[in-house]
SEFI-585166 format. One record per residue: residue number from 1; residue in three letters; chain; x, y negated, z of N, C-alpha, C in turn. Coordinates in pm, 1 decimal. Example, Ala and Ser with C-alpha at 12.3 -4.5 7.8 and 13.67 -1.06 7.14 Angstrom:
REM SEFI-585166
+-----+---------+--------+----------+----------+----------+----------+----------+----------+----------+----------+----------+
! num ! residuo ! cadena !      n.x !      n.y !      n.z !     ca.x !     ca.y !     ca.z !      c.x !      c.y !      c.z !
+-----+---------+--------+----------+----------+----------+----------+----------+----------+----------+----------+----------+
!   1 !     ALA !      A !   1319.0 !    569.0 !    780.0 !   1230.0 !    450.0 !    780.0 !   1320.0 !    330.0 !    780.0 !
!   2 !     SER !      A !   1285.0 !    225.0 !    708.0 !   1367.0 !    106.0 !    714.0 !   1290.0 !     -3.0 !    787.0 !
+-----+---------+--------+----------+----------+----------+----------+----------+----------+----------+----------+----------+
//
This chain:
REM SEFI-585166
+-----+---------+--------+----------+----------+----------+----------+----------+----------+----------+----------+----------+
! num ! residuo ! cadena !      n.x !      n.y !      n.z !     ca.x !     ca.y !     ca.z !      c.x !      c.y !      c.z !
+-----+---------+--------+----------+----------+----------+----------+----------+----------+----------+----------+----------+
!   1 !     MET !      A !  10699.4 !  -8618.8 !   8709.7 !  10688.5 !  -8677.4 !   8841.1 !  10798.8 !  -8617.4 !   8929.4 !
!   2 !     ARG !      A !  10862.1 !  -8698.5 !   9011.1 !  10970.2 !  -8652.2 !   9097.1 !  10916.4 !  -8585.0 !   9222.5 !
!   3 !     LYS !      A !  11007.9 !  -8528.0 !   9303.1 !  10968.9 !  -8450.6 !   9421.4 !  10881.0 !  -8529.2 !   9519.3 !
!   4 !     ALA !      A !  10926.7 !  -8647.9 !   9561.7 !  10849.0 !  -8724.8 !   9660.6 !  10714.8 !  -8765.8 !   9601.8 !
!   5 !     ALA !      A !  10714.7 !  -8804.3 !   9475.5 !  10589.0 !  -8842.6 !   9411.1 !  10496.9 !  -8721.7 !   9401.4 !
!   6 !     GLN !      A !  10554.6 !  -8605.0 !   9369.9 !  10475.4 !  -8482.8 !   9365.4 !  10423.0 !  -8450.2 !   9504.2 !
!   7 !     LYS !      A !  10509.2 !  -8464.7 !   9604.8 !  10468.9 !  -8436.3 !   9742.1 !  10354.3 !  -8529.5 !   9782.5 !
!   8 !     ASN !      A !  10361.9 !  -8656.8 !   9744.8 !  10255.0 !  -8751.6 !   9776.1 !  10125.7 !  -8711.3 !   9707.2 !
!   9 !     ALA !      A !  10136.6 !  -8672.7 !   9580.2 !  10018.0 !  -8634.3 !   9505.6 !   9957.2 !  -8507.6 !   9564.7 !
!  10 !     VAL !      A !  10041.3 !  -8411.8 !   9601.6 !   9993.5 !  -8287.6 !   9658.6 !   9931.9 !  -8312.2 !   9795.7 !
!  11 !     ALA !      A !   9993.5 !  -8399.4 !   9874.4 !   9942.9 !  -8427.8 !  10008.8 !   9818.5 !  -8516.3 !  10004.9 !
!  12 !     GLY !      A !   9780.5 !  -8560.3 !   9886.8 !   9662.0 !  -8643.3 !   9875.1 !   9687.3 !  -8788.8 !   9908.5 !
!  13 !     GLU !      A !   9813.5 !  -8826.2 !   9920.5 !   9845.4 !  -8965.6 !   9949.6 !   9834.5 !  -9046.3 !   9822.0 !
!  14 !     GLY !      A !   9775.0 !  -9159.9 !   9834.5 !   9761.5 !  -9248.2 !   9720.7 !   9856.2 !  -9366.3 !   9732.5 !
!  15 !     PHE !      A !   9824.0 !  -9469.4 !   9657.5 !   9907.5 !  -9588.3 !   9652.5 !   9923.3 !  -9653.1 !   9789.5 !
!  16 !     ASP !      A !   9812.8 !  -9675.3 !   9858.8 !   9817.7 !  -9746.0 !   9987.5 !   9903.0 !  -9672.4 !  10090.2 !
!  17 !     GLU !      A !   9884.1 !  -9542.4 !  10099.0 !   9961.0 !  -9463.5 !  10194.3 !  10109.5 !  -9464.2 !  10158.5 !
!  18 !     SER !      A !  10138.0 !  -9451.8 !  10029.3 !  10276.9 !  -9451.3 !   9984.1 !  10344.4 !  -9585.5 !  10008.8 !
!  19 !     LEU !      A !  10272.2 !  -9693.4 !   9984.3 !  10327.1 !  -9825.9 !  10007.5 !  10353.1 !  -9848.5 !  10156.6 !
!  20 !     THR !      A !  10261.5 !  -9803.3 !  10240.4 !  10279.7 !  -9814.7 !  10385.3 !  10403.5 !  -9737.2 !  10429.3 !
!  21 !     ARG !      A !  10420.4 !  -9616.2 !  10376.8 !  10537.9 !  -9535.2 !  10410.6 !  10665.5 !  -9604.1 !  10361.7 !
!  22 !     LEU !      A !  10662.3 !  -9662.1 !  10243.0 !  10777.9 !  -9732.2 !  10188.9 !  10815.8 !  -9850.5 !  10277.2 !
!  23 !     GLU !      A !  10716.9 !  -9926.2 !  10320.7 !  10742.8 ! -10039.8 !  10410.0 !  10804.8 !  -9993.4 !  10541.6 !
!  24 !     ALA !      A !  10756.9 !  -9881.0 !  10594.2 !  10811.3 !  -9826.6 !  10718.9 !  10956.8 !  -9783.5 !  10699.9 !
!  25 !     LEU !      A !  10987.0 !  -9723.7 !  10585.7 !  11124.7 !  -9683.4 !  10556.2 !  11217.4 !  -9804.7 !  10550.8 !
!  26 !     VAL !      A !  11172.2 !  -9909.4 !  10486.7 !  11253.2 ! -10031.0 !  10475.8 !  11280.8 ! -10088.1 !  10614.2 !
!  27 !     GLU !      A !  11178.4 ! -10093.0 !  10698.4 !  11197.7 ! -10144.0 !  10834.6 !  11298.1 ! -10059.5 !  10912.3 !
!  28 !     GLU !      A !  11287.8 !  -9927.1 !  10898.5 !  11382.1 !  -9837.5 !  10966.0 !  11524.9 !  -9864.7 !  10920.9 !
!  29 !     MET !      A !  11542.0 !  -9877.6 !  10791.8 !  11676.3 !  -9897.5 !  10736.8 !  11730.7 ! -10035.4 !  10772.4 !
!  30 !     GLU !      A !  11645.3 ! -10135.5 !  10778.2 !  11690.5 ! -10270.5 !  10812.2 !  11738.4 ! -10281.9 !  10956.0 !
!  31 !     ARG !      A !  11688.3 ! -10196.1 !  11043.9 !  11734.4 ! -10198.1 !  11182.7 !  11881.0 ! -10158.9 !  11193.5 !
!  32 !     GLY !      A !  11930.6 ! -10082.2 !  11097.5 !  12071.7 ! -10045.8 !  11094.8 !  12112.9 !  -9943.9 !  11199.3 !
!  33 !     GLU !      A !  12019.0 !  -9866.4 !  11249.6 !  12048.3 !  -9769.8 !  11354.6 !  12062.7 !  -9627.2 !  11302.4 !
!  34 !     LEU !      A !  12046.8 !  -9606.9 !  11173.8 !  12051.6 !  -9473.6 !  11115.2 !  12194.1 !  -9431.3 !  11085.0 !
!  35 !     THR !      A !  12216.8 !  -9301.2 !  11088.5 !  12345.2 !  -9250.1 !  11042.4 !  12350.2 !  -9266.6 !  10890.9 !
!  36 !     LEU !      A !  12468.1 !  -9253.3 !  10836.0 !  12482.2 !  -9266.0 !  10690.9 !  12395.9 !  -9162.4 !  10619.5 !
!  37 !     GLU !      A !  12398.2 !  -9039.7 !  10667.9 !  12321.3 !  -8932.9 !  10604.5 !  12171.2 !  -8961.6 !  10611.0 !
!  38 !     ALA !      A !  12124.3 !  -9006.2 !  10727.2 !  11982.6 !  -9038.5 !  10742.8 !  11944.1 !  -9156.3 !  10653.9 !
!  39 !     ALA !      A !  12030.9 !  -9255.9 !  10647.6 !  12003.9 !  -9372.7 !  10562.5 !  11997.0 !  -9332.2 !  10415.7 !
!  40 !     MET !      A !  12083.2 !  -9241.3 !  10374.8 !  12082.0 !  -9194.1 !  10235.6 !  11952.3 !  -9118.6 !  10206.0 !
!  41 !     GLN !      A !  11906.6 !  -9037.3 !  10301.0 !  11780.6 !  -8964.6 !  10283.0 !  11663.5 !  -9061.6 !  10274.9 !
!  42 !     LYS !      A !  11662.2 !  -9159.3 !  10362.5 !  11553.7 !  -9258.6 !  10363.0 !  11554.0 !  -9337.8 !  10232.8 !
!  43 !     HIS !      A !  11674.4 !  -9372.2 !  10186.1 !  11686.4 !  -9446.5 !  10060.8 !  11630.8 !  -9365.3 !   9944.4 !
!  44 !     ALA !      A !  11668.2 !  -9237.7 !   9939.4 !  11620.3 !  -9151.4 !   9830.7 !  11468.6 !  -9139.3 !   9834.2 !
!  45 !     GLU !      A !  11413.0 !  -9122.4 !   9952.8 !  11267.6 !  -9114.1 !   9965.6 !  11203.0 !  -9245.5 !   9923.6 !
!  46 !     GLY !      A !  11264.9 !  -9356.6 !   9961.9 !  11212.7 !  -9487.7 !   9924.9 !  11211.2 !  -9509.7 !   9774.9 !
!  47 !     VAL !      A !  11316.2 !  -9465.9 !   9708.4 !  11322.2 !  -9478.8 !   9562.2 !  11209.4 !  -9399.6 !   9498.3 !
!  48 !     GLU !      A !  11185.6 !  -9279.3 !   9549.9 !  11077.9 !  -9195.5 !   9497.4 !  10941.0 !  -9259.1 !   9522.1 !
!  49 !     LEU !      A !  10921.7 !  -9311.0 !   9641.7 !  10794.8 !  -9376.4 !   9673.6 !  10773.2 !  -9500.3 !   9586.9 !
!  50 !     ALA !      A !  10879.0 !  -9577.8 !   9566.0 !  10868.7 !  -9697.0 !   9481.9 !  10831.3 !  -9658.2 !   9338.7 !
!  51 !     ALA !      A !  10890.6 !  -9549.8 !   9288.6 !  10858.8 !  -9503.1 !   9153.4 !  10712.2 !  -9458.8 !   9145.6 !
!  52 !     PHE !      A !  10665.8 !  -9388.2 !   9248.7 !  10526.2 !  -9343.9 !   9253.2 !  10432.2 !  -9464.4 !   9254.2 !
!  53 !     CYS !      A !  10462.4 !  -9563.3 !   9337.6 !  10377.9 !  -9683.3 !   9345.8 !  10376.3 !  -9758.3 !   9213.5 !
!  54 !     LEU !      A !  10492.0 !  -9770.2 !   9150.6 !  10499.0 !  -9838.2 !   9021.2 !  10416.3 !  -9764.3 !   8916.6 !
!  55 !     GLN !      A !  10424.4 !  -9632.4 !   8918.4 !  10344.8 !  -9551.6 !   8825.4 !  10195.4 !  -9577.3 !   8846.9 !
!  56 !     GLN !      A !  10153.5 !  -9583.6 !   8972.1 !  10013.6 !  -9608.5 !   9003.3 !   9970.2 !  -9748.5 !   8958.4 !
!  57 !     LEU !      A !  10056.8 !  -9847.4 !   8979.2 !  10024.9 !  -9984.1 !   8936.1 !  10012.0 !  -9993.4 !   8784.9 !
!  58 !     LYS !      A !  10101.5 !  -9926.6 !   8713.0 !  10094.7 !  -9928.9 !   8566.5 !   9967.9 !  -9861.9 !   8515.9 !
!  59 !     ALA !      A !   9928.9 !  -9752.0 !   8579.7 !   9805.4 !  -9683.7 !   8540.2 !   9684.0 !  -9773.5 !   8566.0 !
!  60 !     SER !      A !   9684.8 !  -9843.2 !   8678.4 !   9575.2 !  -9934.6 !   8710.3 !   9569.0 ! -10049.4 !   8611.0 !
!  61 !     GLU !      A !   9684.6 ! -10104.3 !   8577.9 !   9689.5 ! -10214.3 !   8481.2 !   9634.9 ! -10169.5 !   8346.3 !
!  62 !     LYS !      A !   9671.3 ! -10049.6 !   8305.7 !   9623.5 !  -9995.7 !   8178.2 !   9470.8 !  -9982.5 !   8180.0 !
!  63 !     ALA !      A !   9417.6 !  -9934.5 !   8292.0 !   9272.3 !  -9918.6 !   8303.8 !   9200.9 ! -10053.9 !   8299.4 !
!  64 !     VAL !      A !   9257.1 ! -10153.3 !   8367.9 !   9197.6 ! -10287.1 !   8368.3 !   9202.3 ! -10347.6 !   8228.4 !
!  65 !     ASN !      A !   9315.8 ! -10332.9 !   8160.9 !   9327.3 ! -10386.4 !   8025.6 !   9227.0 ! -10320.3 !   7931.6 !
!  66 !     LYS !      A !   9203.4 ! -10191.0 !   7950.1 !   9105.7 ! -10121.4 !   7866.1 !   8966.8 ! -10177.9 !   7889.5 !
!  67 !     VAL !      A !   8932.2 ! -10199.2 !   8014.9 !   8800.3 ! -10254.3 !   8047.3 !   8786.3 ! -10393.9 !   7988.4 !
!  68 !     LEU !      A !   8890.1 ! -10476.7 !   8002.6 !   8884.4 ! -10612.3 !   7948.0 !   8867.7 ! -10609.1 !   7796.6 !
!  69 !     LYS !      A !   8942.2 ! -10520.0 !   7733.2 !   8937.0 ! -10509.6 !   7588.4 !   8798.3 ! -10463.9 !   7543.0 !
!  70 !     GLU !      A !   8742.3 ! -10367.7 !   7612.7 !   8611.3 ! -10314.7 !   7574.3 !   8499.1 ! -10414.0 !   7598.9 !
!  71 !     SER !      A !   8508.5 ! -10490.7 !   7707.5 !   8397.3 ! -10578.7 !   7741.4 !   8388.0 ! -10700.6 !   7650.2 !
!  72 !     GLY !      A !   8500.9 ! -10753.5 !   7608.3 !   8494.9 ! -10873.8 !   7527.0 !   8549.7 ! -10856.3 !   7387.4 !
!  73 !     GLY !      A !   8610.3 ! -10744.0 !   7361.2 !   8667.1 ! -10721.3 !   7229.6 !   8803.0 ! -10785.3 !   7211.2 !
!  74 !     VAL !      A !   8833.9 ! -10884.7 !   7292.5 !   8961.4 ! -10953.0 !   7280.5 !   9029.2 ! -10951.0 !   7417.5 !
!  75 !     LEU !      A !   9153.9 ! -10914.5 !   7417.3 !   9229.2 ! -10912.1 !   7542.0 !   9294.6 ! -11047.9 !   7561.3 !
!  76 !     SER !      A !   9263.5 ! -11112.6 !   7671.7 !   9325.0 ! -11241.2 !   7699.8 !   9385.4 ! -11237.0 !   7839.1 !
!  77 !     GLU !      A !   9492.2 ! -11309.7 !   7855.4 !   9562.1 ! -11311.8 !   7982.9 !   9502.0 ! -11418.7 !   8072.5 !
!  78 !     MET !      A !   9473.7 ! -11380.0 !   8197.5 !   9417.8 ! -11473.8 !   8293.0 !   9498.8 ! -11464.6 !   8422.1 !
!  79 !     GLU !      A !   9511.0 ! -11575.7 !   8491.0 !   9580.5 ! -11576.1 !   8618.5 !   9490.0 ! -11517.3 !   8724.7 !
!  80 !     LEU !      A !   9545.4 ! -11425.7 !   8804.6 !   9469.6 ! -11364.5 !   8910.7 !   9489.7 ! -11448.7 !   9036.1 !
!  81 !     ILE !      A !   9381.7 ! -11500.0 !   9090.5 !   9388.4 ! -11582.3 !   9210.6 !   9320.9 ! -11503.9 !   9322.7 !
!  82 !     LEU !      A !   9399.3 ! -11467.9 !   9422.2 !   9347.2 ! -11391.9 !   9535.5 !   9310.3 ! -11486.3 !   9647.9 !
!  83 !     PRO !      A !   9208.4 ! -11451.9 !   9723.6 !   9174.5 ! -11536.4 !   9838.9 !   9287.1 ! -11531.1 !   9941.7 !
!  84 !     GLU !      A !   9311.9 ! -11643.6 !  10006.1 !   9419.7 ! -11649.5 !  10105.1 !   9377.3 ! -11577.7 !  10231.0 !
!  85 !     GLU !      A !   9474.0 ! -11508.5 !  10290.9 !   9446.7 ! -11437.7 !  10415.3 !   9451.4 ! -11534.2 !  10530.4 !
!  86 !     GLU !      A !   9365.4 ! -11510.3 !  10627.9 !   9362.9 ! -11597.1 !  10745.8 !   9456.4 ! -11547.6 !  10850.9 !
+-----+---------+--------+----------+----------+----------+----------+----------+----------+----------+----------+----------+
//
């Protein structure tokens, strides 16, 4: 695990908090008001947060696949349909 991901894990931040922080970093960088050095730091932190979030998503997918496999014996792919937000 990399530094930012370790820092998130140590600070008790999970996927949701990390994703929120990543979104905030992107918004900051898109404004274009940062110095080059600050933008580079934000970018590096963003890469770490993205890696942490991806790791969490893969772990969740693995857990879901295990449950699906155990419950029916056969793993089948299904489309996930989420309710639309109002």
